[in-house]
TORDREN-720224 format. One line per field, with one value per residue: residue number from 1; y, x, z of N, C-alpha, C in turn; residue in three letters. Coordinates in steps of 0.001 Angstrom, whole numbers, m for minus. Layout:
BEGIN
pos = (NUM, ...);
n.v = (Y, ...);
n.u = (X, ...);
n.w = (Z, ...);
ca.v = (Y, ...);
ca.u = (X, ...);
ca.w = (Z, ...);
c.v = (Y, ...);
c.u = (X, ...);
c.w = (Z, ...);
code = (ALA, ...);
***
This chain:
BEGIN
pos = (1, 2, 3, 4, 5, 6, 7, 8, 9, 10, 11, 12, 13, 14, 15, 16, 17, 18, 19, 20, 21, 22, 23, 24, 25, 26, 27, 28, 29, 30, 31, 32, 33, 34, 35, 36, 37, 38, 39, 40, 41, 42, 43, 44, 45, 46, 47, 48, 49, 50, 51, 52, 53, 54, 55, 56, 57, 58, 59, 60, 61, 62, 63, 64, 65, 66, 67, 68, 69, 70, 71, 72, 73, 74, 75, 76, 77, 78, 79, 80, 81, 82, 83, 84, 85, 86, 87, 88, 89, 90, 91, 92, 93, 94, 95, 96, 97, 98, 99, 100, 101, 102, 103, 104, 105, 106, 107, 108, 109, 110, 111, 112, 113, 114, 115, 116, 117, 118, 119, 120, 121, 122, 123, 124, 125, 126, 127, 128, 129, 130, 131, 132, 133, 134, 135, 136, 137, 138, 139, 140, 141, 142, 143, 144, 145, 146, 147, 148, 149, 150, 151, 152, 153, 154, 155, 156, 157, 158, 159, 160, 161, 162, 163, 164, 165, 166, 167, 168, 169, 170, 171, 172, 173, 174, 175, 176, 177, 178, 179, 180, 181, 182, 183, 184, 185, 186, 187, 188, 189, 190, 191, 192, 193, 194, 195, 196, 197, 198, 199, 200, 201, 202, 203, 204, 205, 206, 207, 208, 209, 210, 211, 212, 213, 214, 215, 216, 217, 218, 219, 220, 221, 222, 223, 224, 225, 226, 227, 228, 229, 230, 231, 232, 233, 234, 235, 236, 237, 238, 239, 240, 241, 242, 243, 244, 245, 246, 247, 248, 249, 250, 251, 252, 253, 254, 255, 256, 257, 258, 259, 260, 261, 262, 263, 264, 265, 266, 267, 268, 269, 270, 271, 272, 273, 274, 275, 276, 277, 278, 279, 280, 281, 282, 283);
n.v = (53229, 54476, 52428, 51226, 53274, 52966, 50510, 50539, 52495, 50742, 48930, 50958, 52008, 49869, 49254, 51347, 50702, 48320, 49382, 50965, 48962, 47484, 48951, 49454, 48751, 51100, 49885, 50408, 49753, 49897, 50652, 50077, 49604, 52144, 53859, 52604, 52847, 55741, 56094, 54326, 56260, 58482, 57117, 56505, 54971, 55591, 54786, 51957, 51777, 50049, 49138, 47854, 46483, 46172, 44776, 42502, 43114, 42888, 43512, 45789, 48615, 49008, 48256, 45873, 44416, 41687, 41063, 39196, 36504, 36959, 39752, 40966, 39964, 41349, 44016, 43951, 43905, 46480, 49752, 52055, 52925, 53587, 55151, 55483, 56970, 59064, 57144, 54962, 52694, 51996, 49380, 48440, 49739, 48536, 46457, 48454, 49733, 47770, 47921, 49972, 51295, 51764, 54005, 56017, 57190, 59237, 59765, 61594, 63606, 66878, 67405, 68467, 66737, 64530, 63830, 60697, 59484, 58248, 58213, 59885, 59960, 59504, 61787, 63967, 66208, 65979, 63664, 64702, 66183, 64185, 62877, 64904, 65001, 62478, 62551, 64755, 63767, 61435, 62508, 63881, 61696, 60129, 61976, 61964, 61320, 63271, 65131, 63550, 62350, 64642, 65375, 63326, 63453, 66075, 65471, 63516, 65017, 66885, 65557, 64565, 66937, 67853, 65988, 66738, 69115, 68565, 66983, 68865, 70693, 69203, 68169, 70685, 71758, 70031, 67879, 66954, 66771, 65012, 62120, 58603, 56472, 53457, 52632, 54565, 55857, 58402, 60981, 62831, 63015, 63848, 66380, 67823, 67821, 69061, 67425, 65810, 63704, 61991, 59674, 56696, 53319, 51058, 51407, 50138, 48618, 45781, 44943, 43958, 45838, 46087, 45092, 47418, 49380, 49254, 49676, 52417, 53604, 53218, 54835, 57404, 57834, 57913, 60399, 62152, 62435, 61349, 59948, 58425, 55621, 54477, 51817, 49825, 48323, 46382, 45328, 43188, 43755, 43372, 44834, 47376, 46669, 46038, 48389, 49768, 48645, 49129, 51936, 52939, 53975, 54180, 52125, 52646, 52554, 53522, 53899, 53339, 53418, 51250, 48888, 47374, 47246, 46983, 49188, 52244, 54218, 53553, 54764, 57054, 56053, 54729, 56840, 58408, 56740, 56770, 59541, 59217, 57473, 59303, 61335, 60036, 59373, 61941, 63700);
n.u = (m9605, m7144, m5312, m5665, m4903, m2069, m1536, m2107, m174, 2146, 2652, 3207, 5708, 7311, 7240, 8676, 10989, 11706, 11776, 14192, 16115, 16159, 16970, 18320, 21939, 24486, 26512, 29758, 32105, 35507, 38113, 40854, 43831, 44909, 42553, 40834, 41892, 41647, 39094, 38116, 39033, 37229, 34805, 34600, 33057, 30600, 27084, 25795, 27161, 29348, 32529, 34219, 36870, 37679, 40034, 42479, 44605, 47408, 47760, 48847, 49394, 46906, 47429, 47589, 45664, 43164, 39895, 37908, 35520, 34684, 34996, 33095, 30746, 31102, 30747, 28328, 26766, 27045, 26438, 27805, 30613, 33834, 36503, 39681, 40206, 41230, 42029, 43010, 41444, 40182, 39721, 37611, 35289, 33460, 32087, 31009, 29312, 27285, 25860, 23732, 22498, 24447, 26205, 28876, 31892, 34718, 37696, 39621, 38348, 38574, 41254, 44404, 45851, 48731, 49741, 48692, 49305, 48024, 48836, 47906, 47487, 49905, 51099, 51004, 49592, 47646, 46568, 45162, 43063, 41741, 40523, 38938, 37057, 35842, 34672, 32853, 31282, 29963, 28647, 26771, 25522, 24434, 23127, 22020, 23984, 25823, 27315, 28959, 30567, 31878, 33264, 34836, 36482, 37611, 39228, 41036, 42305, 43649, 45685, 47021, 47825, 49496, 51666, 52251, 53491, 55592, 57241, 57780, 59222, 61384, 62571, 63328, 65849, 67605, 70702, 71074, 68558, 68032, 66772, 66364, 63822, 61871, 59513, 56883, 55520, 55962, 55792, 53948, 54367, 57141, 56999, 55254, 57380, 59420, 61395, 63677, 63126, 65453, 65621, 63590, 63260, 61821, 58997, 56711, 55271, 57224, 57955, 60864, 63708, 65106, 68432, 69445, 67970, 68574, 71379, 71353, 69869, 71872, 73898, 72661, 72320, 74887, 75774, 74118, 74735, 73362, 72862, 71178, 68860, 65656, 63944, 60934, 58739, 56936, 57686, 60190, 63888, 65958, 66695, 67283, 69267, 71303, 72020, 72491, 75124, 76563, 76879, 77420, 75646, 73330, 70717, 67506, 64405, 61146, 57973, 54899, 52615, 50575, 50077, 49778, 49065, 45432, 44632, 43231, 45457, 47495, 48308, 49505, 51570, 53198, 54063, 55402, 57651, 58616, 59717, 61785, 63403, 63979, 65217, 67650, 68719, 68865, 70268);
n.w = (231835, 231733, 231800, 229436, 227664, 228214, 227234, 224662, 223885, 224066, 222040, 219902, 220918, 220891, 218321, 217079, 218308, 217091, 214471, 214515, 215182, 213045, 210919, 207887, 207700, 206603, 204411, 203461, 200888, 200254, 197778, 197875, 200045, 201203, 200838, 202379, 204964, 205307, 205222, 207534, 209470, 209162, 209606, 211977, 214884, 213982, 214131, 212894, 210450, 208426, 207140, 204453, 202807, 199450, 198159, 198826, 201608, 201240, 198458, 197169, 194874, 192366, 189776, 188100, 188884, 189159, 189013, 191234, 191978, 194686, 194987, 193290, 194759, 197191, 196302, 195371, 197495, 198556, 199806, 199343, 197576, 197674, 196052, 195117, 192622, 189788, 187933, 188913, 189525, 187119, 185994, 187173, 186117, 184480, 186340, 188201, 186620, 186453, 188674, 189204, 191493, 193182, 195030, 194265, 195515, 194549, 195864, 194920, 193909, 192445, 193015, 191605, 189209, 188272, 185216, 184167, 186718, 189447, 192225, 194690, 197340, 198652, 198924, 201835, 202131, 200122, 200931, 203056, 201434, 200351, 202575, 203285, 201041, 201311, 203720, 203291, 201268, 202507, 204451, 203092, 201720, 204197, 205981, 208494, 210184, 209788, 211397, 212878, 210893, 210006, 212421, 213090, 210861, 211054, 213396, 212464, 210459, 211883, 213022, 210666, 209874, 211826, 211487, 208736, 208972, 210778, 208999, 206808, 208274, 209227, 206802, 205368, 205232, 203986, 202922, 200579, 197681, 195830, 194733, 194103, 192826, 193223, 191674, 189926, 192145, 193691, 192843, 193498, 196434, 196206, 195125, 196963, 199081, 197747, 196690, 194345, 191906, 190298, 188918, 187831, 188474, 187975, 185840, 185611, 188598, 189788, 187318, 186030, 185031, 181726, 180427, 179311, 180146, 182728, 182805, 181745, 183785, 185857, 184708, 184973, 187631, 188413, 187134, 188275, 190911, 193003, 196096, 197129, 197019, 196877, 198025, 197881, 200439, 199302, 197068, 195194, 195583, 193701, 191281, 192176, 194074, 192280, 191194, 193270, 194009, 191742, 191767, 194222, 195705, 198483, 199968, 200954, 202555, 201176, 201833, 200004, 201322, 200564, 201535, 204728, 208132, 209097, 210655, 212063, 212749, 210599, 208315, 209338, 210881, 208886, 207437, 209229, 209602, 206803, 206968, 208913, 207372, 205208, 206394, 207399, 204814, 203247, 204897);
ca.v = (54055, 54772, 51236, 50948, 54219, 52475, 49224, 51213, 53057, 49916, 48344, 52116, 52215, 48552, 49391, 52319, 50206, 47340, 49850, 51317, 47678, 46693, 49797, 48843, 49386, 51685, 49015, 50894, 49190, 50775, 49994, 49339, 49785, 53711, 54440, 51938, 53625, 57108, 55862, 53877, 57460, 59437, 56477, 55933, 54909, 55837, 53731, 51327, 51780, 48938, 49501, 46450, 46764, 45301, 43994, 41938, 44105, 42565, 43565, 46840, 49235, 48176, 48274, 44599, 43581, 40985, 40879, 37928, 36405, 37524, 41101, 41267, 39670, 42646, 45115, 43982, 44238, 47616, 50889, 53110, 52408, 54782, 54818, 56712, 57716, 59384, 56183, 53770, 51687, 51972, 47982, 48369, 50325, 47573, 46165, 49522, 49932, 46831, 48119, 51281, 52094, 52118, 55445, 55948, 58583, 59431, 60678, 62464, 64804, 68371, 67344, 68749, 65520, 64598, 62871, 59033, 59177, 58137, 58048, 61175, 59730, 59735, 63389, 64194, 67363, 65559, 62689, 65427, 66559, 62869, 62654, 65948, 64574, 61201, 63104, 65647, 62945, 60537, 63557, 64166, 60549, 59718, 63246, 61874, 61162, 64259, 65917, 62485, 62193, 65770, 65743, 62500, 64002, 67191, 64997, 63091, 65869, 67546, 64535, 64638, 68680, 67940, 65326, 67323, 70487, 68130, 66768, 70094, 71436, 68088, 68114, 71914, 71897, 68589, 68136, 66610, 66656, 63931, 60699, 57417, 55606, 52135, 52961, 55897, 56173, 59250, 62251, 63825, 63251, 64754, 67758, 68360, 68253, 69801, 66433, 65835, 62247, 61857, 58337, 55756, 52144, 50161, 52046, 49476, 47794, 44314, 44674, 44026, 46816, 45292, 45203, 48623, 50369, 49309, 50518, 53782, 54193, 53364, 56245, 58633, 57967, 58352, 61440, 63034, 62171, 60958, 59185, 57720, 54754, 53961, 50684, 49769, 46939, 45600, 44607, 42834, 44640, 42914, 45706, 48494, 46317, 46120, 49949, 50337, 48069, 49798, 53355, 53133, 54711, 53517, 51829, 53069, 52139, 54686, 53046, 54122, 53069, 50473, 47523, 47458, 46902, 47404, 50026, 53681, 55113, 53007, 55873, 58012, 55309, 54506, 58029, 58694, 55911, 57425, 60634, 58743, 56958, 60365, 62047, 59332, 59477, 63123, 64434);
ca.u = (m9095, m5819, m4597, m5977, m3869, m882, m1559, m2074, 1170, 3073, 2869, 3815, 7036, 7875, 7348, 9825, 12260, 12026, 12265, 15495, 16990, 16202, 17286, 19594, 23207, 25304, 27651, 30756, 33254, 36652, 38741, 42100, 44352, 45025, 41328, 40264, 42405, 41103, 37710, 38062, 39033, 36178, 33563, 34790, 31938, 29362, 26219, 25100, 28161, 30141, 33506, 34733, 37903, 37574, 40956, 43243, 45587, 48664, 47677, 49613, 48775, 45888, 48073, 47275, 44718, 42257, 38636, 37501, 34085, 34315, 34961, 31675, 29840, 31127, 30437, 26731, 26019, 27500, 25502, 28655, 31930, 34859, 37531, 40842, 40008, 42284, 42470, 43591, 40454, 39642, 39390, 36265, 34232, 32294, 31473, 30230, 27962, 26352, 25149, 23153, 22062, 25565, 26811, 30494, 32763, 35862, 38498, 40607, 37757, 39007, 42697, 45001, 46644, 49811, 49236, 48950, 49499, 46938, 49196, 47818, 47617, 51307, 51179, 50056, 48429, 46703, 45670, 44191, 41994, 40994, 39757, 37867, 36172, 35335, 33745, 31823, 30181, 29315, 27762, 25517, 24597, 23940, 22962, 21799, 25336, 26765, 28205, 29819, 31614, 32638, 34140, 35877, 37402, 38435, 40148, 42078, 42923, 44563, 46833, 47787, 48458, 50730, 52659, 52648, 54385, 56847, 57892, 58316, 60415, 62548, 63175, 63554, 67376, 68347, 71926, 70855, 67159, 68066, 66560, 65937, 62816, 61791, 58512, 56217, 54557, 56248, 55740, 53175, 55208, 58271, 56351, 54923, 58376, 60540, 62353, 63983, 63395, 66356, 65266, 62773, 63852, 60729, 58025, 55630, 55787, 57508, 58546, 62122, 64265, 65959, 69710, 69847, 67154, 69477, 72513, 70997, 69801, 73145, 74658, 71902, 72499, 76420, 75865, 73577, 75465, 72397, 73343, 69878, 67935, 64491, 63170, 59529, 58657, 55944, 58392, 61622, 64922, 66879, 67239, 67797, 70641, 72224, 72307, 73575, 76343, 77385, 76886, 77803, 74516, 72622, 69523, 66602, 62790, 60169, 56599, 53878, 51178, 49617, 49831, 49843, 48030, 44151, 44323, 43291, 46605, 48401, 49014, 50398, 52847, 54060, 54448, 56315, 58823, 59260, 60378, 62871, 64365, 64238, 66301, 68791, 68986, 69196, 71289);
ca.w = (230565, 231866, 231430, 227898, 226973, 228235, 226230, 223210, 223712, 224088, 220569, 219118, 221349, 220328, 216809, 217038, 218657, 216132, 213129, 214676, 215228, 211806, 209785, 207045, 207821, 205616, 204119, 202506, 200546, 199628, 196720, 198420, 201181, 201742, 200875, 203606, 205951, 205471, 205478, 209038, 210305, 208956, 209963, 213529, 215951, 213427, 214241, 211627, 209327, 208164, 206222, 204272, 201824, 198474, 197565, 200006, 202204, 200577, 197024, 196872, 193948, 191723, 188451, 187250, 189798, 188562, 189823, 191719, 192327, 196055, 195013, 192718, 195904, 198173, 195524, 195093, 198848, 199048, 199479, 198818, 197043, 197843, 195187, 194975, 191390, 189071, 186976, 189782, 189462, 185765, 185722, 187826, 185701, 184201, 187726, 188791, 185694, 186636, 189988, 188999, 192825, 194080, 195228, 194235, 195981, 194158, 196906, 194329, 193265, 192361, 193144, 190445, 189014, 187553, 184127, 184293, 187911, 190497, 193658, 195317, 198699, 199178, 199495, 203030, 201949, 199142, 201594, 203798, 200724, 200133, 203793, 203328, 200209, 201792, 204822, 202687, 200462, 203183, 205160, 202093, 201797, 205342, 206664, 210064, 211032, 208984, 212312, 213317, 209811, 210046, 213604, 212943, 209713, 211768, 214305, 211815, 209859, 212859, 213316, 209698, 209653, 212491, 210629, 207704, 209396, 211178, 207851, 206327, 209172, 209223, 205364, 204689, 204972, 203675, 202409, 198990, 197312, 194757, 195064, 192985, 193439, 192495, 190633, 189775, 193318, 194629, 192200, 194416, 197683, 195993, 194846, 198379, 199957, 197149, 196409, 192840, 191582, 189186, 188076, 188413, 188028, 187135, 185430, 186150, 189614, 189518, 185978, 185928, 183808, 180729, 180791, 178731, 180956, 184048, 182514, 181546, 185140, 186690, 184400, 185375, 188951, 188509, 186625, 189147, 192115, 194006, 196988, 198141, 196312, 197608, 197543, 198563, 200953, 198783, 195792, 195283, 195584, 192902, 190291, 193114, 194701, 191232, 190979, 194400, 193734, 190618, 191781, 195613, 196440, 199458, 199659, 202009, 202219, 201125, 201839, 199362, 202048, 199866, 202296, 205997, 209199, 208971, 211705, 211735, 212500, 209796, 207545, 210276, 211296, 207907, 207005, 210195, 209120, 205789, 207483, 209421, 206327, 204444, 207295, 207239, 203536, 202851, 205885);
c.v = (54305, 53712, 51157, 51927, 53550, 51201, 49561, 51772, 52050, 49318, 49671, 52120, 50926, 48670, 50213, 51542, 49170, 48125, 50284, 50158, 47316, 47585, 49112, 49394, 50210, 50834, 49771, 49877, 50105, 50040, 49437, 49979, 51393, 54389, 53807, 52639, 54929, 56941, 55335, 55178, 58152, 58574, 55956, 56082, 55497, 54859, 53289, 51461, 50661, 49383, 48144, 46980, 45550, 44093, 43442, 42932, 43858, 43066, 44680, 47862, 48378, 48054, 47028, 43739, 42928, 40814, 39257, 37713, 37075, 39102, 41581, 40981, 40873, 43771, 45201, 43907, 45502, 48884, 52002, 52391, 53551, 54377, 55943, 57599, 58045, 58261, 55041, 52516, 51653, 50520, 47544, 49040, 49573, 46862, 47141, 49776, 49089, 46825, 49647, 51983, 52174, 53731, 55398, 57406, 58376, 60380, 61457, 63700, 66199, 68318, 67597, 67444, 65758, 63600, 61363, 58637, 59146, 58123, 59194, 61049, 59841, 60788, 63517, 65121, 66708, 64352, 63412, 65855, 65374, 62650, 63577, 65671, 63532, 61734, 63968, 64654, 62068, 61331, 63751, 62812, 60006, 61065, 63054, 61897, 62083, 64874, 64830, 62236, 63496, 65840, 64541, 62749, 65022, 66572, 64257, 63828, 66820, 66829, 64645, 65965, 68573, 67203, 65987, 68504, 69708, 67650, 67709, 70590, 70300, 68110, 69473, 72223, 70718, 68827, 68116, 66422, 65833, 62711, 59696, 56611, 54431, 52164, 54368, 56230, 57504, 60616, 63366, 64305, 64053, 66256, 68446, 68895, 68550, 68751, 66374, 64218, 62338, 60644, 57575, 54403, 51325, 51101, 51491, 48515, 46248, 43852, 44877, 45033, 45706, 45789, 46727, 49514, 50393, 49958, 51867, 54302, 54434, 54668, 57357, 58818, 58475, 59915, 62682, 63176, 61765, 59857, 58140, 56737, 54226, 52897, 50688, 48486, 45970, 45001, 44202, 43853, 44236, 44092, 46940, 48117, 46397, 47601, 50482, 49796, 48752, 51211, 53829, 54034, 53770, 53260, 52045, 52545, 53300, 53669, 53904, 54056, 52582, 49163, 48104, 46848, 47618, 48156, 51440, 54588, 54429, 53984, 56715, 57290, 55113, 55795, 58593, 58042, 56212, 58560, 60196, 58232, 58316, 61202, 61439, 59449, 60664, 64046, 63744);
c.u = (m7920, m5066, m4629, m5119, m2452, m578, m1316, m699, 2391, 3702, 3613, 5363, 7823, 8080, 8570, 11092, 12669, 12498, 13606, 16372, 17209, 16367, 18482, 20890, 23798, 26632, 28641, 31708, 34422, 37385, 40128, 42553, 44277, 43581, 40655, 40532, 41810, 39579, 37333, 37921, 37657, 34739, 33515, 33687, 30755, 28184, 25812, 25940, 29046, 31326, 34207, 35932, 37710, 38504, 41747, 44426, 46889, 48796, 48610, 48731, 48043, 46304, 47418, 46418, 43612, 41225, 38410, 36029, 33912, 34375, 33592, 30770, 29993, 30532, 28813, 25982, 26547, 26348, 26438, 29934, 32828, 35970, 38555, 40466, 41361, 42904, 42846, 42538, 39560, 38964, 38022, 35061, 33070, 31566, 30642, 28954, 26958, 25649, 24825, 22885, 23371, 26170, 28306, 30880, 34110, 36714, 39334, 39789, 38425, 40544, 43473, 46003, 47832, 49449, 49639, 49375, 48674, 47301, 49109, 47924, 48914, 51804, 50572, 49088, 47435, 45740, 44513, 42919, 41102, 39990, 38682, 36661, 35302, 34347, 32679, 30715, 29536, 28264, 26540, 24833, 23856, 23881, 22631, 22873, 26408, 27784, 29277, 30967, 32537, 33601, 35150, 36964, 38371, 39644, 41365, 42992, 43857, 45880, 47719, 48344, 49659, 51856, 53217, 53724, 55607, 57749, 58582, 59496, 61603, 63417, 63683, 64920, 68227, 69570, 71639, 69217, 67037, 67830, 66183, 64858, 62518, 60677, 57803, 55127, 54844, 56308, 54972, 53803, 56263, 57948, 56084, 56299, 59747, 61766, 62329, 64278, 64235, 66203, 64365, 63101, 63120, 59529, 56691, 56088, 55963, 58029, 60022, 62718, 65068, 67350, 70126, 69260, 68060, 70708, 72467, 70580, 71031, 73825, 73978, 72393, 73903, 76465, 75254, 74108, 74549, 72986, 72248, 69106, 66834, 63846, 61686, 59322, 57763, 56586, 59843, 62889, 66240, 67473, 67986, 69045, 71644, 72915, 73094, 75047, 77353, 77673, 77622, 76641, 74086, 71169, 68781, 65176, 61919, 58832, 55579, 52534, 50280, 49257, 50130, 48899, 46749, 43703, 44103, 44427, 47688, 49114, 50010, 51864, 53675, 54639, 55551, 57723, 59478, 60049, 61607, 63900, 64772, 65449, 67657, 69366, 69725, 70203, 72555);
c.w = (230617, 231534, 230010, 227175, 227106, 227328, 224969, 222977, 223618, 222627, 219713, 219622, 220894, 218775, 216327, 217305, 217731, 214831, 213096, 214617, 214026, 210770, 209255, 207270, 206499, 205237, 202875, 202396, 199866, 198709, 197023, 199574, 201865, 201731, 202106, 205032, 206404, 205745, 207103, 209877, 210308, 209554, 211389, 214446, 215236, 213378, 212827, 210435, 209457, 207113, 205772, 202915, 200496, 198022, 198817, 200393, 201742, 198974, 196599, 195907, 192964, 190083, 187472, 188187, 188967, 189439, 190124, 192120, 193698, 196018, 194266, 193931, 196827, 197598, 195457, 196408, 199404, 198721, 199069, 198476, 196979, 197181, 195473, 193738, 190555, 188168, 187686, 189548, 188193, 185486, 186417, 187197, 185020, 185249, 188095, 188061, 185819, 188010, 189865, 190424, 193637, 193945, 195196, 194570, 195508, 195158, 196431, 193643, 193539, 192871, 191766, 190416, 188064, 186404, 184124, 185711, 188998, 191866, 194543, 196797, 199482, 199635, 200754, 202938, 201066, 200046, 202545, 202780, 200505, 201356, 203738, 202277, 200610, 202850, 204267, 201893, 201400, 204104, 204195, 201981, 202993, 206257, 208074, 210856, 210268, 210053, 212699, 212376, 210015, 211351, 213419, 211903, 210357, 212544, 213629, 210928, 210489, 212864, 211881, 209324, 210540, 212061, 209649, 207885, 209945, 210016, 207121, 206943, 209110, 207732, 204769, 204386, 204681, 202971, 200891, 199003, 196258, 195270, 193847, 193529, 192466, 191396, 190815, 191101, 194033, 193980, 193118, 195842, 197415, 195881, 196090, 199050, 199150, 196999, 194820, 192691, 190101, 188256, 188698, 187659, 187243, 186829, 185783, 187357, 189299, 188143, 185931, 184746, 183028, 181070, 180229, 179626, 182283, 183842, 182274, 182979, 185863, 186052, 184828, 186695, 189301, 188253, 187764, 190408, 193157, 194736, 197653, 196962, 197326, 197168, 198277, 199154, 200340, 197499, 196114, 194991, 194629, 192113, 191212, 193581, 193479, 191067, 192176, 194392, 192804, 190878, 193243, 196482, 197497, 199384, 201056, 201544, 202345, 200830, 201121, 200060, 201337, 200617, 203529, 206994, 208982, 210256, 211575, 211578, 211597, 208824, 208162, 210346, 210015, 207433, 207840, 209919, 207889, 206077, 207899, 208353, 205518, 205286, 207265, 205939, 203107, 203736, 205989);
code = (MET, LYS, LEU, LEU, ARG, GLN, ASN, LEU, ALA, PHE, PRO, VAL, VAL, LEU, LEU, CYS, LEU, LEU, THR, THR, ALA, ASN, ALA, ALA, PRO, LEU, ARG, ILE, VAL, THR, SER, PHE, TYR, PRO, ILE, TYR, ILE, ALA, THR, LEU, ASN, VAL, THR, LYS, ASP, VAL, PRO, GLY, VAL, GLU, VAL, VAL, ASN, LEU, THR, PRO, PRO, LEU, THR, GLY, CYS, LEU, HIS, ASP, TYR, GLN, MET, ARG, PRO, ASP, ASP, LEU, LYS, LYS, LEU, SER, GLY, ALA, SER, VAL, PHE, ILE, VAL, ASN, GLY, ALA, GLY, MET, GLU, SER, PHE, LEU, ASP, GLU, ALA, ILE, SER, GLN, SER, PRO, GLY, LEU, LYS, VAL, ILE, SER, ALA, SER, GLU, GLY, ILE, GLU, LEU, ILE, VAL, ASP, ASN, PRO, HIS, VAL, TRP, VAL, SER, VAL, SER, LEU, GLU, MET, LYS, GLN, VAL, GLU, ASN, ILE, ALA, ARG, GLU, LEU, SER, ALA, ILE, ASP, SER, VAL, HIS, ALA, ASP, LEU, TYR, ARG, ASN, ASN, ALA, ASN, THR, TYR, LEU, ALA, LYS, LEU, ASP, THR, LEU, ARG, LYS, GLN, MET, HIS, GLU, ALA, LEU, LYS, ASN, THR, LYS, THR, ARG, ASP, ILE, VAL, THR, LEU, HIS, GLU, ALA, PHE, PRO, TYR, PHE, ALA, LYS, GLU, PHE, ASP, LEU, ASN, ILE, VAL, ALA, VAL, ILE, GLU, ARG, GLU, PRO, GLY, SER, GLU, PRO, SER, ALA, TYR, GLU, LEU, ALA, ARG, THR, VAL, ASP, ILE, VAL, ARG, LYS, SER, GLY, ALA, THR, ALA, LEU, PHE, ALA, GLU, PRO, GLN, TYR, PRO, MET, LYS, ALA, ILE, ALA, VAL, ILE, ALA, SER, GLU, THR, GLY, ALA, LYS, VAL, TYR, ILE, LEU, ASP, PRO, ALA, VAL, THR, GLY, PRO, MET, LYS, PRO, ASP, ALA, TYR, LEU, ARG, ILE, THR, GLU, ARG, ASN, LEU, THR, GLU, LEU, GLU, LYS, ALA, LEU, LYS);
***
């Protein structure tokens, strides 16, 4: 009789093991690079979770991104789609509507937005809010692993907070606060660190300014006395080089963190380099 009970128990144990092994993974797709990096940190070592980025890591901002068949395939196999929101992924609205079972998380939920500007992650403080939003929503969707998401988020938030405090301390007594940027990626960043963007060279990334716009920008830079022009590593430097030549201002690199290595610490490293450039430019 004892042997019979053991034999009956074995299939039950085996069934439990097979059920666990065959449990469907939580497949998370992120819209583009900065959202992918934030999500990597929140989902670190969570069992059964797979994070895939929709767009190639060299895409940059999604202003003119065109959907590809591979993108639709990634979305069709996703359980959760995490987006920046604030209008950044409006081109995906139709594709999302065709996947009624897809859970969509907007990382910018509850953030006070600047009109027509979705670049909230460039601000360290707002990046922290996005991480909090992602962790909260994933905890609700996958409640079994809620503690893991929250603990991961807290670990990453502590690192971001340390960096934020370091940046505020380093930039509080800068000699000048006037900067010229290549395009409209930095208003949230400038607001956080009390910088004054006196001119934006290209309103749309990659769109060369006209001769009139270029001459007007040169005039603005001269009148403002701004000595720092900030290029971005994702875009050509032709226009900014002309302005530097005409005004005597120096060119530095300010990275909006839209491309880079697919590693959890990438946003931290990129922002640290931005701080180094700002210290050189403004002091």
